[in-house]
PyMOL CGO cylinders between C-alpha atoms (Angstrom):
from pymol import cmd
from pymol.cgo import CYLINDER

trace = [
    CYLINDER, -9.90, -12.61, -16.74, -13.95, -12.35, -16.71, 0.3, 1, 1, 1, 1, 1, 1,
    CYLINDER, -13.95, -12.35, -16.71, -14.39, -9.02, -15.58, 0.3, 1, 1, 1, 1, 1, 1,
    CYLINDER, -14.39, -9.02, -15.58, -15.69, -5.87, -16.84, 0.3, 1, 1, 1, 1, 1, 1,
    CYLINDER, -15.69, -5.87, -16.84, -14.50, -2.49, -15.95, 0.3, 1, 1, 1, 1, 1, 1,
    CYLINDER, -14.50, -2.49, -15.95, -17.74, -1.23, -14.64, 0.3, 1, 1, 1, 1, 1, 1,
    CYLINDER, -17.74, -1.23, -14.64, -17.41, -4.21, -11.91, 0.3, 1, 1, 1, 1, 1, 1,
    CYLINDER, -17.41, -4.21, -11.91, -13.67, -2.68, -11.31, 0.3, 1, 1, 1, 1, 1, 1,
    CYLINDER, -13.67, -2.68, -11.31, -14.71, 0.55, -10.89, 0.3, 1, 1, 1, 1, 1, 1,
    CYLINDER, -14.71, 0.55, -10.89, -17.18, -0.50, -8.04, 0.3, 1, 1, 1, 1, 1, 1,
    CYLINDER, -17.18, -0.50, -8.04, -14.64, -2.66, -6.44, 0.3, 1, 1, 1, 1, 1, 1,
    CYLINDER, -14.64, -2.66, -6.44, -11.92, 0.19, -6.91, 0.3, 1, 1, 1, 1, 1, 1,
    CYLINDER, -11.92, 0.19, -6.91, -14.61, 2.41, -5.14, 0.3, 1, 1, 1, 1, 1, 1,
    CYLINDER, -14.61, 2.41, -5.14, -15.27, -0.17, -2.35, 0.3, 1, 1, 1, 1, 1, 1,
    CYLINDER, -15.27, -0.17, -2.35, -11.37, -0.03, -1.78, 0.3, 1, 1, 1, 1, 1, 1,
    CYLINDER, -11.37, -0.03, -1.78, -10.76, 3.84, -1.74, 0.3, 1, 1, 1, 1, 1, 1,
    CYLINDER, -10.76, 3.84, -1.74, -13.76, 4.09, 1.12, 0.3, 1, 1, 1, 1, 1, 1,
    CYLINDER, -13.76, 4.09, 1.12, -12.30, 1.19, 3.01, 0.3, 1, 1, 1, 1, 1, 1,
    CYLINDER, -12.30, 1.19, 3.01, -9.09, 2.32, 3.43, 0.3, 1, 1, 1, 1, 1, 1,
    CYLINDER, -9.09, 2.32, 3.43, -10.08, 5.98, 3.77, 0.3, 1, 1, 1, 1, 1, 1,
    CYLINDER, -10.08, 5.98, 3.77, -12.24, 4.60, 6.89, 0.3, 1, 1, 1, 1, 1, 1,
    CYLINDER, -12.24, 4.60, 6.89, -9.30, 2.83, 7.93, 0.3, 1, 1, 1, 1, 1, 1,
    CYLINDER, -9.30, 2.83, 7.93, -6.81, 5.57, 7.80, 0.3, 1, 1, 1, 1, 1, 1,
    CYLINDER, -6.81, 5.57, 7.80, -9.36, 7.97, 10.22, 0.3, 1, 1, 1, 1, 1, 1,
    CYLINDER, -9.36, 7.97, 10.22, -9.38, 5.00, 12.35, 0.3, 1, 1, 1, 1, 1, 1,
    CYLINDER, -9.38, 5.00, 12.35, -5.79, 4.83, 12.49, 0.3, 1, 1, 1, 1, 1, 1,
    CYLINDER, -5.79, 4.83, 12.49, -5.54, 8.73, 12.96, 0.3, 1, 1, 1, 1, 1, 1,
    CYLINDER, -5.54, 8.73, 12.96, -7.68, 8.38, 16.04, 0.3, 1, 1, 1, 1, 1, 1,
    CYLINDER, -7.68, 8.38, 16.04, -4.69, 6.51, 17.74, 0.3, 1, 1, 1, 1, 1, 1,
    CYLINDER, -4.69, 6.51, 17.74, -1.84, 8.56, 16.18, 0.3, 1, 1, 1, 1, 1, 1,
    CYLINDER, -1.84, 8.56, 16.18, 0.84, 10.20, 18.06, 0.3, 1, 1, 1, 1, 1, 1,
    CYLINDER, 0.84, 10.20, 18.06, -1.48, 9.55, 21.39, 0.3, 1, 1, 1, 1, 1, 1,
    CYLINDER, -1.48, 9.55, 21.39, 1.47, 7.25, 23.16, 0.3, 1, 1, 1, 1, 1, 1,
    CYLINDER, 1.47, 7.25, 23.16, -0.28, 3.79, 21.90, 0.3, 1, 1, 1, 1, 1, 1,
    CYLINDER, -0.28, 3.79, 21.90, 1.04, 0.53, 23.28, 0.3, 1, 1, 1, 1, 1, 1,
    CYLINDER, 1.04, 0.53, 23.28, 3.33, -0.90, 21.06, 0.3, 1, 1, 1, 1, 1, 1,
    CYLINDER, 3.33, -0.90, 21.06, 4.15, -4.96, 20.68, 0.3, 1, 1, 1, 1, 1, 1,
    CYLINDER, 4.15, -4.96, 20.68, 6.61, -7.19, 18.58, 0.3, 1, 1, 1, 1, 1, 1,
    CYLINDER, 6.61, -7.19, 18.58, 5.64, -9.91, 16.20, 0.3, 1, 1, 1, 1, 1, 1,
    CYLINDER, 5.64, -9.91, 16.20, 7.56, -12.72, 16.05, 0.3, 1, 1, 1, 1, 1, 1,
    CYLINDER, 7.56, -12.72, 16.05, 9.45, -11.70, 13.19, 0.3, 1, 1, 1, 1, 1, 1,
    CYLINDER, 9.45, -11.70, 13.19, 10.18, -8.44, 15.39, 0.3, 1, 1, 1, 1, 1, 1,
    CYLINDER, 10.18, -8.44, 15.39, 8.28, -6.26, 13.76, 0.3, 1, 1, 1, 1, 1, 1,
    CYLINDER, 8.28, -6.26, 13.76, 5.95, -3.88, 15.56, 0.3, 1, 1, 1, 1, 1, 1,
    CYLINDER, 5.95, -3.88, 15.56, 2.50, -4.06, 15.79, 0.3, 1, 1, 1, 1, 1, 1,
    CYLINDER, 2.50, -4.06, 15.79, -0.53, -1.57, 17.79, 0.3, 1, 1, 1, 1, 1, 1,
    CYLINDER, -0.53, -1.57, 17.79, -4.25, -1.65, 18.19, 0.3, 1, 1, 1, 1, 1, 1,
    CYLINDER, -4.25, -1.65, 18.19, -4.53, 0.32, 15.36, 0.3, 1, 1, 1, 1, 1, 1,
    CYLINDER, -4.53, 0.32, 15.36, -3.03, -2.00, 12.92, 0.3, 1, 1, 1, 1, 1, 1,
    CYLINDER, -3.03, -2.00, 12.92, -5.13, -4.89, 14.27, 0.3, 1, 1, 1, 1, 1, 1,
    CYLINDER, -5.13, -4.89, 14.27, -8.54, -2.22, 14.59, 0.3, 1, 1, 1, 1, 1, 1,
    CYLINDER, -8.54, -2.22, 14.59, -7.65, -1.05, 11.04, 0.3, 1, 1, 1, 1, 1, 1,
    CYLINDER, -7.65, -1.05, 11.04, -7.82, -4.15, 9.77, 0.3, 1, 1, 1, 1, 1, 1,
    CYLINDER, -7.82, -4.15, 9.77, -10.72, -5.44, 11.49, 0.3, 1, 1, 1, 1, 1, 1,
    CYLINDER, -10.72, -5.44, 11.49, -12.34, -2.46, 9.92, 0.3, 1, 1, 1, 1, 1, 1,
    CYLINDER, -12.34, -2.46, 9.92, -11.55, -3.19, 6.26, 0.3, 1, 1, 1, 1, 1, 1,
    CYLINDER, -11.55, -3.19, 6.26, -12.33, -6.98, 6.61, 0.3, 1, 1, 1, 1, 1, 1,
    CYLINDER, -12.33, -6.98, 6.61, -15.89, -6.17, 8.06, 0.3, 1, 1, 1, 1, 1, 1,
    CYLINDER, -15.89, -6.17, 8.06, -16.40, -3.69, 5.18, 0.3, 1, 1, 1, 1, 1, 1,
    CYLINDER, -16.40, -3.69, 5.18, -15.31, -6.40, 2.67, 0.3, 1, 1, 1, 1, 1, 1,
    CYLINDER, -15.31, -6.40, 2.67, -16.76, -9.48, 3.95, 0.3, 1, 1, 1, 1, 1, 1,
    CYLINDER, -16.76, -9.48, 3.95, -20.36, -7.29, 4.11, 0.3, 1, 1, 1, 1, 1, 1,
    CYLINDER, -20.36, -7.29, 4.11, -20.55, -5.99, 0.36, 0.3, 1, 1, 1, 1, 1, 1,
    CYLINDER, -20.55, -5.99, 0.36, -18.39, -9.45, -0.95, 0.3, 1, 1, 1, 1, 1, 1,
    CYLINDER, -18.39, -9.45, -0.95, -18.78, -12.37, 1.29, 0.3, 1, 1, 1, 1, 1, 1,
    CYLINDER, -18.78, -12.37, 1.29, -17.68, -14.92, -1.27, 0.3, 1, 1, 1, 1, 1, 1,
    CYLINDER, -17.68, -14.92, -1.27, -14.42, -13.16, -1.20, 0.3, 1, 1, 1, 1, 1, 1,
    CYLINDER, -14.42, -13.16, -1.20, -11.29, -14.03, 0.28, 0.3, 1, 1, 1, 1, 1, 1,
    CYLINDER, -11.29, -14.03, 0.28, -9.14, -11.69, 2.31, 0.3, 1, 1, 1, 1, 1, 1,
    CYLINDER, -9.14, -11.69, 2.31, -5.71, -11.99, 3.10, 0.3, 1, 1, 1, 1, 1, 1,
    CYLINDER, -5.71, -11.99, 3.10, -4.55, -9.80, 5.95, 0.3, 1, 1, 1, 1, 1, 1,
    CYLINDER, -4.55, -9.80, 5.95, -1.04, -8.72, 7.16, 0.3, 1, 1, 1, 1, 1, 1,
    CYLINDER, -1.04, -8.72, 7.16, -2.18, -9.12, 11.14, 0.3, 1, 1, 1, 1, 1, 1,
    CYLINDER, -2.18, -9.12, 11.14, -4.78, -11.43, 11.04, 0.3, 1, 1, 1, 1, 1, 1,
    CYLINDER, -4.78, -11.43, 11.04, -4.17, -13.78, 8.12, 0.3, 1, 1, 1, 1, 1, 1,
    CYLINDER, -4.17, -13.78, 8.12, -5.95, -15.53, 5.38, 0.3, 1, 1, 1, 1, 1, 1,
    CYLINDER, -5.95, -15.53, 5.38, -9.58, -16.88, 5.13, 0.3, 1, 1, 1, 1, 1, 1,
    CYLINDER, -9.58, -16.88, 5.13, -11.49, -18.81, 2.07, 0.3, 1, 1, 1, 1, 1, 1,
    CYLINDER, -11.49, -18.81, 2.07, -8.05, -19.77, 0.16, 0.3, 1, 1, 1, 1, 1, 1,
    CYLINDER, -8.05, -19.77, 0.16, -10.20, -21.17, -2.13, 0.3, 1, 1, 1, 1, 1, 1,
    CYLINDER, -10.20, -21.17, -2.13, -12.28, -17.98, -3.65, 0.3, 1, 1, 1, 1, 1, 1,
    CYLINDER, -12.28, -17.98, -3.65, -11.32, -16.61, -7.35, 0.3, 1, 1, 1, 1, 1, 1,
    CYLINDER, -11.32, -16.61, -7.35, -11.30, -13.18, -5.45, 0.3, 1, 1, 1, 1, 1, 1,
    CYLINDER, -11.30, -13.18, -5.45, -8.82, -12.36, -3.11, 0.3, 1, 1, 1, 1, 1, 1,
    CYLINDER, -8.82, -12.36, -3.11, -8.35, -8.98, -1.37, 0.3, 1, 1, 1, 1, 1, 1,
    CYLINDER, -8.35, -8.98, -1.37, -5.10, -8.17, 0.28, 0.3, 1, 1, 1, 1, 1, 1,
    CYLINDER, -5.10, -8.17, 0.28, -4.91, -6.12, 3.55, 0.3, 1, 1, 1, 1, 1, 1,
    CYLINDER, -4.91, -6.12, 3.55, -2.06, -3.91, 5.22, 0.3, 1, 1, 1, 1, 1, 1,
    CYLINDER, -2.06, -3.91, 5.22, -3.69, -1.72, 7.60, 0.3, 1, 1, 1, 1, 1, 1,
    CYLINDER, -3.69, -1.72, 7.60, -0.79, 0.45, 8.25, 0.3, 1, 1, 1, 1, 1, 1,
    CYLINDER, -0.79, 0.45, 8.25, 2.27, 0.05, 6.12, 0.3, 1, 1, 1, 1, 1, 1,
    CYLINDER, 2.27, 0.05, 6.12, 4.78, 1.85, 8.17, 0.3, 1, 1, 1, 1, 1, 1,
    CYLINDER, 4.78, 1.85, 8.17, 3.87, 0.93, 11.63, 0.3, 1, 1, 1, 1, 1, 1,
    CYLINDER, 3.87, 0.93, 11.63, 7.58, 1.91, 12.50, 0.3, 1, 1, 1, 1, 1, 1,
    CYLINDER, 7.58, 1.91, 12.50, 7.01, 5.72, 11.38, 0.3, 1, 1, 1, 1, 1, 1,
    CYLINDER, 7.01, 5.72, 11.38, 3.25, 5.36, 12.99, 0.3, 1, 1, 1, 1, 1, 1,
    CYLINDER, 3.25, 5.36, 12.99, 4.50, 4.37, 16.47, 0.3, 1, 1, 1, 1, 1, 1,
    CYLINDER, 4.50, 4.37, 16.47, 6.96, 7.38, 16.15, 0.3, 1, 1, 1, 1, 1, 1,
    CYLINDER, 6.96, 7.38, 16.15, 5.09, 10.02, 15.27, 0.3, 1, 1, 1, 1, 1, 1,
    CYLINDER, 5.09, 10.02, 15.27, 5.99, 10.39, 11.55, 0.3, 1, 1, 1, 1, 1, 1,
    CYLINDER, 5.99, 10.39, 11.55, 2.96, 10.74, 9.46, 0.3, 1, 1, 1, 1, 1, 1,
    CYLINDER, 2.96, 10.74, 9.46, 4.81, 8.80, 6.42, 0.3, 1, 1, 1, 1, 1, 1,
    CYLINDER, 4.81, 8.80, 6.42, 2.49, 5.56, 6.61, 0.3, 1, 1, 1, 1, 1, 1,
    CYLINDER, 2.49, 5.56, 6.61, -0.29, 4.14, 4.59, 0.3, 1, 1, 1, 1, 1, 1,
    CYLINDER, -0.29, 4.14, 4.59, -2.93, 2.03, 4.53, 0.3, 1, 1, 1, 1, 1, 1,
    CYLINDER, -2.93, 2.03, 4.53, -2.93, -0.64, 1.43, 0.3, 1, 1, 1, 1, 1, 1,
    CYLINDER, -2.93, -0.64, 1.43, -5.54, -2.42, -0.34, 0.3, 1, 1, 1, 1, 1, 1,
    CYLINDER, -5.54, -2.42, -0.34, -5.60, -4.50, -3.31, 0.3, 1, 1, 1, 1, 1, 1,
    CYLINDER, -5.60, -4.50, -3.31, -7.90, -7.01, -4.96, 0.3, 1, 1, 1, 1, 1, 1,
    CYLINDER, -7.90, -7.01, -4.96, -6.90, -9.97, -7.02, 0.3, 1, 1, 1, 1, 1, 1,
    CYLINDER, -6.90, -9.97, -7.02, -9.13, -11.56, -9.52, 0.3, 1, 1, 1, 1, 1, 1,
    CYLINDER, -9.13, -11.56, -9.52, -8.36, -15.30, -10.60, 0.3, 1, 1, 1, 1, 1, 1,
    CYLINDER, -8.36, -15.30, -10.60, -4.46, -14.70, -10.00, 0.3, 1, 1, 1, 1, 1, 1,
    CYLINDER, -4.46, -14.70, -10.00, -4.42, -11.17, -11.36, 0.3, 1, 1, 1, 1, 1, 1,
    CYLINDER, -4.42, -11.17, -11.36, -4.02, -8.03, -9.71, 0.3, 1, 1, 1, 1, 1, 1,
    CYLINDER, -4.02, -8.03, -9.71, -6.66, -5.84, -10.97, 0.3, 1, 1, 1, 1, 1, 1,
    CYLINDER, -6.66, -5.84, -10.97, -6.96, -2.90, -8.27, 0.3, 1, 1, 1, 1, 1, 1,
    CYLINDER, -6.96, -2.90, -8.27, -4.80, -1.15, -5.90, 0.3, 1, 1, 1, 1, 1, 1,
    CYLINDER, -4.80, -1.15, -5.90, -5.14, 1.76, -3.39, 0.3, 1, 1, 1, 1, 1, 1,
    CYLINDER, -5.14, 1.76, -3.39, -2.62, 3.52, -0.95, 0.3, 1, 1, 1, 1, 1, 1,
    CYLINDER, -2.62, 3.52, -0.95, -3.95, 5.78, 1.26, 0.3, 1, 1, 1, 1, 1, 1,
    CYLINDER, -3.95, 5.78, 1.26, -1.51, 7.99, 3.19, 0.3, 1, 1, 1, 1, 1, 1,
    CYLINDER, -1.51, 7.99, 3.19, -4.14, 9.53, 6.31, 0.3, 1, 1, 1, 1, 1, 1,
    CYLINDER, -4.14, 9.53, 6.31, -0.66, 11.22, 8.13, 0.3, 1, 1, 1, 1, 1, 1,
    CYLINDER, -0.66, 11.22, 8.13, -0.45, 13.61, 4.63, 0.3, 1, 1, 1, 1, 1, 1,
    CYLINDER, -0.45, 13.61, 4.63, -4.02, 13.66, 2.97, 0.3, 1, 1, 1, 1, 1, 1,
    CYLINDER, -4.02, 13.66, 2.97, -2.76, 11.57, 0.08, 0.3, 1, 1, 1, 1, 1, 1,
    CYLINDER, -2.76, 11.57, 0.08, -4.76, 8.70, -1.76, 0.3, 1, 1, 1, 1, 1, 1,
    CYLINDER, -4.76, 8.70, -1.76, -3.22, 6.76, -4.85, 0.3, 1, 1, 1, 1, 1, 1,
    CYLINDER, -3.22, 6.76, -4.85, -5.69, 4.58, -6.61, 0.3, 1, 1, 1, 1, 1, 1,
    CYLINDER, -5.69, 4.58, -6.61, -5.61, 2.25, -9.73, 0.3, 1, 1, 1, 1, 1, 1,
    CYLINDER, -5.61, 2.25, -9.73, -7.61, -0.18, -11.26, 0.3, 1, 1, 1, 1, 1, 1,
    CYLINDER, -7.61, -0.18, -11.26, -6.90, -2.21, -14.74, 0.3, 1, 1, 1, 1, 1, 1,
    CYLINDER, -6.90, -2.21, -14.74, -8.20, -0.24, -17.37, 0.3, 1, 1, 1, 1, 1, 1,
    CYLINDER, -8.20, -0.24, -17.37, -9.34, 2.40, -15.45, 0.3, 1, 1, 1, 1, 1, 1,
    CYLINDER, -9.34, 2.40, -15.45, -6.03, 4.40, -15.17, 0.3, 1, 1, 1, 1, 1, 1,
    CYLINDER, -6.03, 4.40, -15.17, -4.79, 6.14, -11.63, 0.3, 1, 1, 1, 1, 1, 1,
    CYLINDER, -4.79, 6.14, -11.63, -5.48, 8.96, -9.60, 0.3, 1, 1, 1, 1, 1, 1,
    CYLINDER, -5.48, 8.96, -9.60, -3.96, 10.74, -7.31, 0.3, 1, 1, 1, 1, 1, 1,
    CYLINDER, -3.96, 10.74, -7.31, -6.40, 12.54, -4.66, 0.3, 1, 1, 1, 1, 1, 1,
    CYLINDER, -6.40, 12.54, -4.66, -8.68, 12.18, -7.67, 0.3, 1, 1, 1, 1, 1, 1,
    CYLINDER, -8.68, 12.18, -7.67, -6.58, 13.78, -10.30, 0.3, 1, 1, 1, 1, 1, 1,
    CYLINDER, -6.58, 13.78, -10.30, -5.39, 11.26, -13.22, 0.3, 1, 1, 1, 1, 1, 1,
    CYLINDER, -5.39, 11.26, -13.22, -1.71, 10.60, -12.86, 0.3, 1, 1, 1, 1, 1, 1,
    CYLINDER, -1.71, 10.60, -12.86, 0.97, 8.29, -14.72, 0.3, 1, 1, 1, 1, 1, 1,
    CYLINDER, 0.97, 8.29, -14.72, 4.53, 7.43, -13.98, 0.3, 1, 1, 1, 1, 1, 1,
    CYLINDER, 4.53, 7.43, -13.98, 7.16, 9.70, -14.79, 0.3, 1, 1, 1, 1, 1, 1,
    CYLINDER, 7.16, 9.70, -14.79, 7.96, 9.77, -18.48, 0.3, 1, 1, 1, 1, 1, 1,
    CYLINDER, 7.96, 9.77, -18.48, 11.60, 10.11, -18.01, 0.3, 1, 1, 1, 1, 1, 1,
    CYLINDER, 11.60, 10.11, -18.01, 13.73, 7.45, -19.64, 0.3, 1, 1, 1, 1, 1, 1,
    CYLINDER, 13.73, 7.45, -19.64, 17.15, 8.47, -18.10, 0.3, 1, 1, 1, 1, 1, 1,
    CYLINDER, 17.15, 8.47, -18.10, 18.43, 7.27, -14.74, 0.3, 1, 1, 1, 1, 1, 1,
    CYLINDER, 18.43, 7.27, -14.74, 20.29, 10.58, -14.57, 0.3, 1, 1, 1, 1, 1, 1,
    CYLINDER, 20.29, 10.58, -14.57, 16.90, 12.47, -14.40, 0.3, 1, 1, 1, 1, 1, 1,
    CYLINDER, 16.90, 12.47, -14.40, 14.71, 9.84, -12.37, 0.3, 1, 1, 1, 1, 1, 1,
    CYLINDER, 14.71, 9.84, -12.37, 14.10, 9.85, -9.01, 0.3, 1, 1, 1, 1, 1, 1,
    CYLINDER, 14.10, 9.85, -9.01, 14.51, 7.03, -6.51, 0.3, 1, 1, 1, 1, 1, 1,
    CYLINDER, 14.51, 7.03, -6.51, 13.05, 6.88, -3.21, 0.3, 1, 1, 1, 1, 1, 1,
    CYLINDER, 13.05, 6.88, -3.21, 13.83, 3.56, -0.74, 0.3, 1, 1, 1, 1, 1, 1,
    CYLINDER, 13.83, 3.56, -0.74, 13.04, 3.28, 2.72, 0.3, 1, 1, 1, 1, 1, 1,
    CYLINDER, 13.04, 3.28, 2.72, 15.61, -0.12, 3.65, 0.3, 1, 1, 1, 1, 1, 1,
    CYLINDER, 15.61, -0.12, 3.65, 18.15, -1.04, 0.74, 0.3, 1, 1, 1, 1, 1, 1,
    CYLINDER, 18.15, -1.04, 0.74, 18.82, -3.94, 2.53, 0.3, 1, 1, 1, 1, 1, 1,
    CYLINDER, 18.82, -3.94, 2.53, 15.68, -5.67, 0.58, 0.3, 1, 1, 1, 1, 1, 1,
    CYLINDER, 15.68, -5.67, 0.58, 17.18, -4.24, -2.52, 0.3, 1, 1, 1, 1, 1, 1,
    CYLINDER, 17.18, -4.24, -2.52, 20.56, -5.99, -1.94, 0.3, 1, 1, 1, 1, 1, 1,
    CYLINDER, 20.56, -5.99, -1.94, 19.22, -8.96, -1.02, 0.3, 1, 1, 1, 1, 1, 1,
    CYLINDER, 19.22, -8.96, -1.02, 16.87, -9.34, -4.22, 0.3, 1, 1, 1, 1, 1, 1,
    CYLINDER, 16.87, -9.34, -4.22, 18.86, -7.37, -6.80, 0.3, 1, 1, 1, 1, 1, 1,
    CYLINDER, 18.86, -7.37, -6.80, 22.44, -8.40, -5.81, 0.3, 1, 1, 1, 1, 1, 1,
    CYLINDER, 22.44, -8.40, -5.81, 25.01, -7.21, -8.13, 0.3, 1, 1, 1, 1, 1, 1,
    CYLINDER, 25.01, -7.21, -8.13, 22.58, -5.29, -10.02, 0.3, 1, 1, 1, 1, 1, 1,
    CYLINDER, 22.58, -5.29, -10.02, 21.56, -3.20, -7.10, 0.3, 1, 1, 1, 1, 1, 1,
    CYLINDER, 21.56, -3.20, -7.10, 25.38, -2.60, -6.76, 0.3, 1, 1, 1, 1, 1, 1,
    CYLINDER, 25.38, -2.60, -6.76, 25.96, -1.37, -10.27, 0.3, 1, 1, 1, 1, 1, 1,
    CYLINDER, 25.96, -1.37, -10.27, 22.40, 1.04, -9.91, 0.3, 1, 1, 1, 1, 1, 1,
    CYLINDER, 22.40, 1.04, -9.91, 23.88, 2.64, -7.23, 0.3, 1, 1, 1, 1, 1, 1,
    CYLINDER, 23.88, 2.64, -7.23, 27.31, 3.25, -8.79, 0.3, 1, 1, 1, 1, 1, 1,
    CYLINDER, 27.31, 3.25, -8.79, 25.26, 4.84, -11.62, 0.3, 1, 1, 1, 1, 1, 1,
    CYLINDER, 25.26, 4.84, -11.62, 23.12, 7.06, -9.42, 0.3, 1, 1, 1, 1, 1, 1,
    CYLINDER, 23.12, 7.06, -9.42, 24.01, 11.12, -9.56, 0.3, 1, 1, 1, 1, 1, 1,
    CYLINDER, 24.01, 11.12, -9.56, 22.97, 12.01, -5.73, 0.3, 1, 1, 1, 1, 1, 1,
    CYLINDER, 22.97, 12.01, -5.73, 20.47, 9.88, -3.75, 0.3, 1, 1, 1, 1, 1, 1,
    CYLINDER, 20.47, 9.88, -3.75, 18.25, 10.08, -0.54, 0.3, 1, 1, 1, 1, 1, 1,
    CYLINDER, 18.25, 10.08, -0.54, 16.82, 7.68, 1.60, 0.3, 1, 1, 1, 1, 1, 1,
    CYLINDER, 16.82, 7.68, 1.60, 14.25, 7.80, 3.90, 0.3, 1, 1, 1, 1, 1, 1,
    CYLINDER, 14.25, 7.80, 3.90, 11.05, 5.95, 5.65, 0.3, 1, 1, 1, 1, 1, 1,
    CYLINDER, 11.05, 5.95, 5.65, 8.51, 5.53, 3.49, 0.3, 1, 1, 1, 1, 1, 1,
    CYLINDER, 8.51, 5.53, 3.49, 5.06, 4.09, 3.55, 0.3, 1, 1, 1, 1, 1, 1,
    CYLINDER, 5.06, 4.09, 3.55, 4.92, 2.78, -0.01, 0.3, 1, 1, 1, 1, 1, 1,
    CYLINDER, 4.92, 2.78, -0.01, 7.08, -0.05, -0.21, 0.3, 1, 1, 1, 1, 1, 1,
    CYLINDER, 7.08, -0.05, -0.21, 10.75, -0.39, -0.67, 0.3, 1, 1, 1, 1, 1, 1,
    CYLINDER, 10.75, -0.39, -0.67, 11.08, 1.14, -3.87, 0.3, 1, 1, 1, 1, 1, 1,
    CYLINDER, 11.08, 1.14, -3.87, 8.72, 3.80, -5.76, 0.3, 1, 1, 1, 1, 1, 1,
    CYLINDER, 8.72, 3.80, -5.76, 10.42, 4.83, -9.08, 0.3, 1, 1, 1, 1, 1, 1,
    CYLINDER, 10.42, 4.83, -9.08, 9.62, 6.19, -11.15, 0.3, 1, 1, 1, 1, 1, 1,
    CYLINDER, 9.62, 6.19, -11.15, 7.62, 9.13, -9.81, 0.3, 1, 1, 1, 1, 1, 1,
    CYLINDER, 7.62, 9.13, -9.81, 4.01, 9.98, -10.47, 0.3, 1, 1, 1, 1, 1, 1,
    CYLINDER, 4.01, 9.98, -10.47, 2.95, 12.99, -11.44, 0.3, 1, 1, 1, 1, 1, 1,
    CYLINDER, 2.95, 12.99, -11.44, -0.31, 14.94, -13.32, 0.3, 1, 1, 1, 1, 1, 1,
    CYLINDER, -0.31, 14.94, -13.32, -1.06, 13.57, -16.65, 0.3, 1, 1, 1, 1, 1, 1,
]
cmd.load_cgo(trace, "trace")
């Protein structure tokens, strides 16, 4: 992948800025009784989802008109481009529409098939995780890293919907559950699993 760290820094800064702007837009609709529609897969979508994605798309198109964009709500464009942005304007729409602040704006960049930039902005709780290849990861601007724990007994697993884990891992998920000491499930915006946890460096 012919891409220097300097360029990735620019892309990372852009992703953080757009995710933050989109988060502010989403918050302007939060706990306001917004109308909810159901998509074909029965998952919810709102005007906040669509509006936030349009905002991000406009920002990306203005800066990088040759890049492709793949969005959760508005689909894909420019499929042959070497640079592809992936956008989920509200990951955790169910939480969002029920007034629970555990939802996030997700934005990532793939270059020539490699994922090199990723941002998770959680506007409801004021948290932002951002990372780029070769540049490390930050949590609200402070360097962070994955947990150094190597024992399952010491580790923390957070999941939102174990059905996906059961489908993907099968017996491995069953065995993992059998080894756990304690567990807690809840609605999260960062995907089905976040494990191990992050912490300051």
